[in-house]
TORGURO-48410 format. One line per field, with one value per residue: residue in one letter; x, y, z of N, C-alpha, C, O in turn. Coordinates in nm, 2 decimals, decimal comma. Last residue first. Layout:
TORGURO-48410
aa (A	...)
n_xx (X	...)
n_yy (Y	...)
n_zz (Z	...)
ca_xx (X	...)
ca_yy (Y	...)
ca_zz (Z	...)
c_xx (X	...)
c_yy (Y	...)
c_zz (Z	...)
o_xx (X	...)
o_yy (Y	...)
o_zz (Z	...)
end
This chain:
TORGURO-48410
aa (X	X	X	X	X	X	X	X	X	X	X	X	X	X	X	X	X	X	X	X	X	X	X	X	X	X	X	X	X	X	X	X	X	X	X	X	X	X	X	X	X	X	X	X	X	X	X	X	X	X	X	X	X	X	X	X	X	X	X	X	X	X	X	X	X	X	X	X	X	X	X	X	X	X	X	X	X	X	X	X	X	X	X	X	X	X	X	X	X	X	X	X	X	X	X	X	X	X	X	X	X	X	X	X	X	X	X	X	X	X	X	X	X	X	X	X	X	X	X	X	X	X	X	X	X	X	X	X	X	X	X	X	X	X	X	X	X	X	X	X	X	X	X	X	X	X	X	X	X	X	X	X	X	X	X	X	X	X	X	X	X	X	X	X	X	X	X	X	X	X	X	X	X	X	X)
n_xx (-9,95	-9,88	-10,07	-10,31	-10,25	-10,27	-10,53	-10,73	-10,44	-10,43	-10,51	-10,44	-10,70	-10,68	-10,48	-10,64	-10,86	-10,77	-10,66	-10,87	-11,02	-10,83	-10,60	-10,25	-9,92	-9,74	-9,70	-9,54	-9,57	-9,47	-9,60	-9,87	-9,85	-9,81	-10,02	-10,23	-10,12	-10,19	-10,46	-10,55	-10,51	-10,81	-11,01	-11,16	-10,93	-10,75	-10,81	-10,91	-11,22	-11,18	-11,08	-11,33	-11,53	-11,43	-11,23	-11,04	-11,10	-11,25	-11,08	-11,04	-11,02	-10,68	-10,49	-10,18	-9,82	-9,58	-9,18	-8,94	-8,75	-8,83	-8,79	-8,57	-8,45	-8,56	-8,38	-8,11	-8,15	-8,39	-8,60	-8,78	-8,86	-9,13	-9,27	-9,40	-9,23	-9,16	-8,95	-8,98	-8,99	-9,03	-9,02	-9,28	-9,43	-9,34	-9,37	-9,43	-9,48	-9,65	-9,71	-9,99	-10,24	-10,34	-10,50	-10,70	-10,64	-10,40	-10,43	-10,58	-10,41	-10,22	-10,36	-10,46	-10,16	-10,08	-10,26	-10,23	-9,89	-9,64	-9,62	-9,54	-9,46	-9,49	-9,39	-9,46	-9,31	-9,27	-9,50	-9,73	-9,70	-9,66	-9,93	-10,00	-9,86	-10,01	-10,24	-10,18	-10,11	-10,35	-10,51	-10,27	-10,28	-10,24	-10,18	-9,83	-9,72	-9,62	-9,38	-9,20	-8,84	-8,56	-8,26	-8,01	-8,00	-7,95	-8,04	-8,28	-8,46	-8,42	-8,51	-8,81	-8,87	-8,88	-9,07	-9,32	-9,47	-9,37	-9,35	-9,05	-9,01	-8,84	-8,54	-8,29	-7,98	-7,77	-7,46)
n_yy (-1,74	-1,48	-1,38	-1,42	-1,19	-1,03	-1,04	-0,96	-0,76	-0,71	-0,54	-0,65	-0,75	-0,99	-1,11	-1,15	-1,30	-1,52	-1,63	-1,72	-1,86	-2,09	-2,09	-2,05	-1,86	-1,58	-1,36	-1,31	-1,41	-1,65	-1,79	-1,77	-1,91	-2,18	-2,22	-2,26	-2,50	-2,66	-2,59	-2,74	-2,98	-3,04	-2,78	-2,53	-2,28	-2,21	-2,21	-2,00	-2,04	-1,98	-1,71	-1,63	-1,67	-1,52	-1,19	-0,94	-0,69	-0,52	-0,33	-0,39	-0,21	-0,16	-0,30	-0,38	-0,43	-0,64	-0,70	-0,83	-0,81	-1,02	-1,27	-1,23	-1,30	-1,58	-1,70	-1,67	-1,78	-2,01	-2,10	-2,17	-1,94	-1,93	-2,25	-2,61	-2,91	-3,16	-3,17	-2,79	-2,50	-2,29	-2,35	-2,46	-2,24	-1,93	-1,61	-1,28	-0,93	-0,66	-0,37	-0,22	0,01	-0,02	-0,23	-0,41	-0,62	-0,62	-0,85	-1,05	-1,14	-1,24	-1,45	-1,60	-1,72	-1,85	-2,06	-2,20	-2,07	-1,94	-1,71	-1,35	-1,09	-0,75	-0,44	-0,11	0,20	0,44	0,54	0,40	0,18	0,18	0,21	-0,03	-0,20	-0,14	-0,25	-0,50	-0,55	-0,53	-0,70	-0,99	-1,31	-1,57	-1,72	-1,56	-1,34	-1,16	-0,95	-0,72	-0,61	-0,45	-0,57	-0,65	-1,02	-1,28	-1,32	-1,18	-1,42	-1,58	-1,46	-1,43	-1,71	-1,71	-1,60	-1,51	-1,42	-1,04	-0,75	-0,55	-0,21	-0,07	-0,10	-0,34	-0,40	-0,67	-0,69)
n_zz (-0,79	-0,80	-1,03	-0,86	-0,69	-0,86	-0,94	-0,68	-0,47	-0,13	0,13	0,35	0,42	0,21	0,33	0,57	0,53	0,39	0,60	0,75	0,54	0,51	0,82	0,74	0,74	0,69	0,45	0,31	0,04	0,02	0,22	0,11	-0,07	0,04	0,20	-0,01	-0,14	0,09	0,09	-0,12	-0,25	-0,26	-0,26	-0,11	-0,23	-0,38	-0,63	-0,76	-0,70	-0,43	-0,39	-0,49	-0,37	-0,11	-0,33	-0,27	-0,14	0,12	0,30	0,67	0,92	0,94	0,79	0,89	0,77	0,75	0,74	0,64	0,80	0,97	0,86	0,79	1,10	1,16	0,92	1,06	1,34	1,34	1,58	1,86	1,96	1,85	1,79	1,85	1,93	1,86	1,66	1,65	1,42	1,25	0,98	0,97	0,98	0,93	1,06	1,02	1,17	1,15	1,33	1,44	1,39	1,71	1,93	1,89	1,70	1,75	1,97	1,86	1,68	1,81	1,97	1,77	1,71	1,91	1,92	1,64	1,54	1,52	1,78	1,69	1,68	1,60	1,68	1,74	1,83	2,02	2,09	1,99	2,14	2,41	2,46	2,36	2,56	2,76	2,71	2,76	3,03	3,10	3,01	2,94	2,82	2,81	2,59	2,68	2,77	2,64	2,66	2,45	2,39	2,21	2,09	1,88	1,77	1,86	2,13	2,15	2,06	2,31	2,46	2,36	2,37	2,67	2,78	2,51	2,23	2,17	2,01	2,00	1,92	1,65	1,56	1,65	1,52	1,46	1,50)
ca_xx (-10,00	-9,81	-9,91	-10,28	-10,26	-10,18	-10,46	-10,68	-10,57	-10,37	-10,52	-10,32	-10,61	-10,79	-10,48	-10,52	-10,86	-10,86	-10,57	-10,76	-11,08	-10,88	-10,69	-10,35	-10,02	-9,78	-9,83	-9,48	-9,64	-9,44	-9,47	-9,86	-9,87	-9,71	-9,91	-10,25	-10,13	-10,07	-10,34	-10,53	-10,39	-10,71	-10,92	-11,23	-11,05	-10,70	-10,77	-10,80	-11,13	-11,25	-11,05	-11,23	-11,54	-11,44	-11,35	-11,06	-11,05	-11,25	-11,18	-11,03	-11,13	-10,80	-10,56	-10,29	-9,94	-9,61	-9,33	-9,09	-8,71	-8,82	-8,96	-8,64	-8,39	-8,61	-8,53	-8,16	-8,10	-8,27	-8,58	-8,71	-8,73	-9,02	-9,26	-9,38	-9,29	-9,27	-9,01	-8,86	-9,05	-9,06	-8,90	-9,15	-9,42	-9,38	-9,25	-9,45	-9,38	-9,66	-9,68	-9,89	-10,12	-10,36	-10,38	-10,67	-10,77	-10,44	-10,36	-10,65	-10,54	-10,19	-10,29	-10,53	-10,30	-10,01	-10,25	-10,38	-10,01	-9,67	-9,60	-9,60	-9,39	-9,59	-9,38	-9,43	-9,38	-9,13	-9,38	-9,75	-9,67	-9,55	-9,82	-10,11	-9,85	-9,84	-10,24	-10,27	-10,02	-10,24	-10,57	-10,37	-10,23	-10,28	-10,30	-9,88	-9,78	-9,77	-9,42	-9,30	-8,92	-8,69	-8,42	-8,06	-8,04	-7,94	-7,91	-8,15	-8,43	-8,37	-8,40	-8,72	-8,89	-8,77	-8,93	-9,25	-9,55	-9,37	-9,40	-9,11	-9,05	-8,98	-8,64	-8,48	-8,07	-7,88	-7,59)
ca_yy (-1,91	-1,56	-1,39	-1,51	-1,37	-1,04	-1,04	-1,13	-0,78	-0,81	-0,47	-0,58	-0,59	-0,84	-1,09	-1,13	-1,18	-1,43	-1,60	-1,59	-1,77	-2,02	-2,12	-2,04	-1,96	-1,68	-1,33	-1,31	-1,26	-1,55	-1,73	-1,68	-1,79	-2,11	-2,20	-2,10	-2,38	-2,65	-2,59	-2,56	-2,94	-3,13	-2,87	-2,64	-2,35	-2,18	-2,32	-2,02	-2,06	-2,13	-1,84	-1,62	-1,71	-1,64	-1,30	-1,12	-0,69	-0,68	-0,33	-0,42	-0,26	-0,24	-0,14	-0,40	-0,36	-0,57	-0,71	-0,82	-0,71	-0,86	-1,23	-1,25	-1,16	-1,45	-1,71	-1,63	-1,63	-2,00	-2,04	-2,28	-1,96	-1,85	-2,15	-2,49	-2,80	-3,19	-3,28	-2,91	-2,61	-2,26	-2,30	-2,55	-2,35	-2,04	-1,75	-1,37	-1,05	-0,80	-0,42	-0,23	0,02	0,05	-0,14	-0,34	-0,53	-0,58	-0,70	-0,95	-1,07	-1,15	-1,32	-1,55	-1,60	-1,74	-1,96	-2,12	-2,16	-1,98	-1,83	-1,49	-1,18	-0,85	-0,54	-0,26	0,13	0,37	0,62	0,56	0,17	0,19	0,33	0,09	-0,23	-0,09	-0,09	-0,46	-0,55	-0,40	-0,57	-0,97	-1,12	-1,47	-1,64	-1,66	-1,49	-1,15	-1,08	-0,75	-0,72	-0,48	-0,51	-0,56	-0,85	-1,24	-1,39	-1,14	-1,28	-1,61	-1,49	-1,32	-1,61	-1,81	-1,56	-1,59	-1,52	-1,22	-0,84	-0,68	-0,30	-0,10	0,01	-0,32	-0,31	-0,57	-0,78)
ca_zz (-0,81	-0,76	-1,04	-1,00	-0,64	-0,77	-1,04	-0,76	-0,57	-0,24	-0,03	0,28	0,49	0,19	0,21	0,60	0,54	0,31	0,45	0,80	0,60	0,39	0,69	0,81	0,68	0,74	0,60	0,45	0,05	-0,06	0,23	0,27	-0,13	-0,06	0,29	0,07	-0,22	0,04	0,23	-0,13	-0,25	-0,15	-0,34	-0,19	-0,10	-0,27	-0,59	-0,78	-0,84	-0,48	-0,38	-0,63	-0,49	-0,14	-0,24	-0,27	-0,23	0,04	0,18	0,52	0,85	1,06	0,79	0,86	0,86	0,68	0,82	0,56	0,74	1,06	0,91	0,68	0,98	1,21	0,91	0,93	1,30	1,33	1,48	1,78	2,03	1,80	1,86	1,73	1,95	1,94	1,67	1,70	1,51	1,41	1,02	0,91	1,10	0,86	1,06	1,05	1,12	1,17	1,25	1,45	1,30	1,59	1,88	2,02	1,70	1,61	1,98	1,99	1,63	1,70	2,01	1,87	1,58	1,87	2,01	1,68	1,53	1,38	1,70	1,79	1,62	1,64	1,56	1,80	1,75	1,95	2,12	2,00	2,00	2,32	2,49	2,33	2,40	2,75	2,73	2,63	2,93	3,18	3,03	3,00	2,77	2,93	2,59	2,58	2,87	2,65	2,67	2,54	2,40	2,32	2,09	1,99	1,78	1,70	2,10	2,20	1,96	2,15	2,47	2,38	2,25	2,57	2,79	2,64	2,38	2,13	2,11	1,96	2,03	1,74	1,60	1,58	1,60	1,40	1,58)
c_xx (-9,92	-9,78	-9,85	-10,16	-10,26	-10,13	-10,31	-10,58	-10,55	-10,50	-10,47	-10,35	-10,49	-10,75	-10,57	-10,49	-10,76	-10,86	-10,62	-10,66	-10,99	-10,94	-10,74	-10,49	-10,14	-9,91	-9,82	-9,60	-9,61	-9,50	-9,45	-9,69	-9,82	-9,70	-9,80	-10,09	-10,12	-10,05	-10,22	-10,45	-10,45	-10,59	-10,82	-11,14	-11,10	-10,79	-10,73	-10,75	-11,00	-11,20	-11,04	-11,13	-11,42	-11,43	-11,32	-11,14	-11,04	-11,20	-11,14	-11,12	-11,08	-10,96	-10,66	-10,40	-10,07	-9,79	-9,42	-9,19	-8,86	-8,82	-8,91	-8,76	-8,50	-8,57	-8,63	-8,34	-8,16	-8,26	-8,48	-8,61	-8,68	-8,89	-9,11	-9,36	-9,30	-9,35	-9,10	-8,99	-8,92	-9,05	-8,90	-9,04	-9,32	-9,34	-9,35	-9,34	-9,41	-9,55	-9,66	-9,84	-10,00	-10,22	-10,34	-10,58	-10,81	-10,55	-10,37	-10,56	-10,59	-10,31	-10,25	-10,50	-10,38	-10,12	-10,20	-10,36	-10,14	-9,79	-9,68	-9,59	-9,43	-9,51	-9,44	-9,43	-9,38	-9,24	-9,29	-9,59	-9,69	-9,52	-9,73	-10,00	-9,89	-9,82	-10,12	-10,23	-10,03	-10,14	-10,45	-10,43	-10,32	-10,28	-10,33	-10,02	-9,81	-9,80	-9,56	-9,35	-9,05	-8,78	-8,45	-8,17	-8,03	-7,97	-7,87	-8,03	-8,30	-8,36	-8,34	-8,59	-8,75	-8,75	-8,83	-9,12	-9,46	-9,43	-9,41	-9,18	-9,12	-8,94	-8,74	-8,47	-8,20	-7,95	-7,67)
c_yy (-1,94	-1,72	-1,50	-1,52	-1,43	-1,16	-1,06	-1,15	-0,93	-0,82	-0,60	-0,51	-0,56	-0,70	-0,97	-1,02	-1,09	-1,28	-1,49	-1,53	-1,66	-1,88	-2,00	-2,09	-1,97	-1,78	-1,48	-1,27	-1,25	-1,41	-1,62	-1,68	-1,68	-1,96	-2,12	-2,08	-2,22	-2,47	-2,56	-2,56	-2,76	-3,08	-2,92	-2,78	-2,44	-2,23	-2,32	-2,14	-2,02	-2,13	-1,97	-1,70	-1,71	-1,69	-1,45	-1,11	-0,86	-0,66	-0,45	-0,38	-0,24	-0,27	-0,22	-0,30	-0,41	-0,54	-0,62	-0,84	-0,73	-0,78	-1,07	-1,21	-1,18	-1,31	-1,57	-1,62	-1,58	-1,81	-1,98	-2,19	-2,05	-1,87	-2,10	-2,36	-2,73	-3,03	-3,28	-3,04	-2,70	-2,40	-2,25	-2,50	-2,44	-2,15	-1,83	-1,49	-1,16	-0,87	-0,52	-0,32	-0,07	0,05	-0,13	-0,22	-0,44	-0,53	-0,61	-0,81	-0,97	-1,06	-1,21	-1,41	-1,57	-1,66	-1,83	-2,01	-2,11	-2,08	-1,85	-1,56	-1,30	-1,00	-0,69	-0,37	-0,02	0,26	0,53	0,62	0,31	0,18	0,32	0,16	-0,09	-0,13	-0,04	-0,26	-0,52	-0,40	-0,50	-0,77	-1,04	-1,35	-1,55	-1,62	-1,57	-1,25	-1,09	-0,87	-0,68	-0,57	-0,53	-0,49	-0,79	-1,08	-1,27	-1,20	-1,19	-1,49	-1,53	-1,36	-1,49	-1,76	-1,62	-1,54	-1,51	-1,25	-1,01	-0,73	-0,42	-0,22	0,01	-0,16	-0,29	-0,50	-0,65)
c_zz (-0,94	-0,72	-0,95	-1,01	-0,74	-0,77	-0,99	-0,86	-0,62	-0,35	-0,16	0,13	0,46	0,28	0,20	0,44	0,60	0,36	0,40	0,67	0,68	0,49	0,62	0,75	0,77	0,68	0,66	0,53	0,25	-0,03	0,13	0,28	0,01	-0,08	0,18	0,15	-0,14	-0,01	0,16	-0,01	-0,18	-0,15	-0,24	-0,28	-0,19	-0,16	-0,47	-0,70	-0,87	-0,68	-0,41	-0,56	-0,54	-0,23	-0,22	-0,23	-0,38	-0,09	0,15	0,42	0,71	0,99	0,90	0,87	0,81	0,79	0,73	0,66	0,62	0,98	0,94	0,74	0,89	1,13	1,00	0,88	1,12	1,34	1,45	1,62	1,93	1,85	1,84	1,84	1,82	1,96	1,73	1,69	1,53	1,47	1,20	0,99	1,09	0,98	1,00	0,99	1,15	1,16	1,23	1,31	1,36	1,50	1,73	2,02	1,78	1,60	1,85	1,98	1,76	1,66	1,93	1,93	1,68	1,73	1,96	1,80	1,61	1,42	1,63	1,71	1,73	1,58	1,66	1,64	1,79	1,78	2,00	2,02	1,95	2,19	2,40	2,34	2,31	2,63	2,75	2,59	2,79	3,05	3,02	3,00	2,83	2,94	2,69	2,57	2,80	2,75	2,69	2,54	2,48	2,31	2,23	2,00	1,90	1,70	1,96	2,17	2,02	2,02	2,32	2,41	2,31	2,43	2,67	2,64	2,53	2,28	2,07	2,06	1,99	1,82	1,73	1,65	1,55	1,49	1,52)
o_xx (-9,92	-9,69	-9,79	-10,10	-10,19	-10,04	-10,23	-10,52	-10,45	-10,61	-10,49	-10,28	-10,42	-10,75	-10,52	-10,49	-10,78	-10,86	-10,57	-10,60	-11,02	-10,86	-10,72	-10,49	-10,13	-9,97	-9,94	-9,61	-9,66	-9,45	-9,41	-9,63	-9,76	-9,60	-9,73	-10,04	-10,06	-10,00	-10,16	-10,34	-10,37	-10,53	-10,76	-11,20	-11,10	-10,77	-10,65	-10,63	-10,96	-11,15	-10,95	-11,07	-11,39	-11,33	-11,23	-11,16	-11,04	-11,28	-11,03	-11,23	-11,07	-11,00	-10,70	-10,40	-10,08	-9,84	-9,37	-9,26	-8,87	-8,87	-9,01	-8,84	-8,57	-8,66	-8,72	-8,39	-8,22	-8,36	-8,45	-8,55	-8,56	-8,80	-9,01	-9,42	-9,25	-9,47	-9,17	-9,11	-8,82	-9,10	-8,81	-8,96	-9,27	-9,24	-9,47	-9,25	-9,44	-9,52	-9,65	-9,91	-9,89	-10,11	-10,31	-10,59	-10,92	-10,58	-10,33	-10,61	-10,63	-10,31	-10,24	-10,57	-10,38	-10,11	-10,26	-10,41	-10,15	-9,80	-9,79	-9,55	-9,37	-9,50	-9,41	-9,47	-9,29	-9,23	-9,25	-9,56	-9,64	-9,41	-9,70	-9,96	-9,83	-9,73	-10,10	-10,21	-9,93	-10,10	-10,44	-10,34	-10,44	-10,27	-10,42	-10,03	-9,82	-9,90	-9,62	-9,39	-9,03	-8,79	-8,41	-8,19	-8,05	-7,96	-7,77	-7,92	-8,23	-8,28	-8,24	-8,51	-8,63	-8,64	-8,73	-9,07	-9,51	-9,44	-9,44	-9,14	-9,24	-8,86	-8,74	-8,42	-8,23	-8,00	-7,63)
o_yy (-2,05	-1,79	-1,59	-1,63	-1,53	-1,21	-1,09	-1,25	-1,00	-0,86	-0,56	-0,46	-0,46	-0,59	-0,86	-0,90	-0,99	-1,18	-1,38	-1,42	-1,54	-1,79	-1,88	-2,14	-1,91	-1,75	-1,50	-1,20	-1,15	-1,31	-1,51	-1,59	-1,58	-1,90	-2,02	-1,97	-2,12	-2,37	-2,45	-2,50	-2,66	-3,11	-2,85	-2,87	-2,43	-2,23	-2,41	-2,17	-2,01	-2,22	-2,04	-1,78	-1,80	-1,77	-1,52	-1,05	-0,87	-0,60	-0,49	-0,39	-0,14	-0,38	-0,33	-0,22	-0,47	-0,63	-0,54	-0,94	-0,65	-0,67	-1,01	-1,13	-1,09	-1,23	-1,49	-1,53	-1,48	-1,73	-1,88	-2,28	-2,05	-1,82	-2,17	-2,35	-2,77	-3,02	-3,38	-3,01	-2,70	-2,42	-2,20	-2,58	-2,50	-2,15	-1,80	-1,47	-1,19	-0,81	-0,55	-0,33	-0,02	0,08	-0,22	-0,13	-0,38	-0,44	-0,50	-0,70	-0,85	-0,95	-1,09	-1,31	-1,45	-1,54	-1,73	-1,89	-1,99	-2,18	-1,79	-1,54	-1,34	-1,02	-0,71	-0,34	-0,05	0,26	0,59	0,72	0,32	0,18	0,40	0,20	-0,05	-0,06	0,08	-0,19	-0,51	-0,31	-0,40	-0,70	-1,02	-1,29	-1,47	-1,50	-1,68	-1,24	-1,01	-0,91	-0,61	-0,61	-0,59	-0,39	-0,84	-1,03	-1,19	-1,14	-1,13	-1,48	-1,50	-1,26	-1,49	-1,75	-1,57	-1,48	-1,49	-1,18	-1,07	-0,76	-0,41	-0,31	0,06	-0,12	-0,25	-0,58	-0,53)
o_zz (-0,99	-0,68	-1,00	-1,01	-0,73	-0,83	-1,08	-0,86	-0,63	-0,33	-0,28	0,05	0,51	0,24	0,18	0,43	0,67	0,29	0,38	0,66	0,68	0,49	0,64	0,64	0,87	0,57	0,70	0,63	0,31	-0,09	0,16	0,33	0,01	-0,09	0,21	0,16	-0,17	0,04	0,17	-0,03	-0,20	-0,06	-0,15	-0,35	-0,31	-0,04	-0,43	-0,72	-0,99	-0,76	-0,43	-0,64	-0,63	-0,24	-0,28	-0,12	-0,50	-0,17	0,15	0,45	0,64	1,02	0,90	0,97	0,70	0,86	0,65	0,68	0,52	1,01	0,94	0,69	0,93	1,11	0,96	0,81	1,08	1,36	1,52	1,56	1,91	1,79	1,82	1,94	1,71	1,98	1,71	1,71	1,47	1,58	1,26	1,05	1,19	1,05	1,03	0,91	1,27	1,05	1,35	1,21	1,35	1,55	1,66	2,10	1,77	1,52	1,88	1,98	1,76	1,61	1,98	1,95	1,67	1,69	1,96	1,80	1,63	1,35	1,64	1,60	1,83	1,46	1,78	1,53	1,88	1,66	1,90	1,96	1,84	2,14	2,31	2,23	2,21	2,58	2,76	2,49	2,72	2,98	2,94	2,96	2,79	3,04	2,68	2,54	2,85	2,82	2,77	2,43	2,58	2,19	2,33	1,95	2,01	1,58	1,96	2,19	1,94	1,93	2,26	2,39	2,29	2,37	2,61	2,55	2,64	2,38	1,97	2,17	1,95	1,78	1,85	1,76	1,44	1,57	1,53)
end
């Protein structure tokens, strides 16, 4: 089993159980959207000593938790899963992901800048078909998968790409 140096922030105990089946790792559980100030402070303290990888569910609550942690704790690494890789017929979550998907996510972590420089604009998204077209969501999902930044609305994806300083030319090549 591969050992993970950083502590992985997950939403709940089932996520922890799944990760511990495949990795030697430590986790911090946020208890879903019930992320307390005490837990957030603990995440800050751990980030200073060992580093943090945020691995939340690929859904709206998971994105809100990820955003709150990234806004409060500097230089967190972020690992993403696609919804299709973390779901059953009824639920979406890290606990449903296969080992190979988790390995890929943890090998392709990204770190955001706290205040991103705008390298891509909304106009660029329109021009490239990532916004305003019938297949825009599908294109954003494909780009998100290639960049290992998950999927999301145009606003979310634009923010993530700017945080990573993705240039328009790079985005054109990906498409």
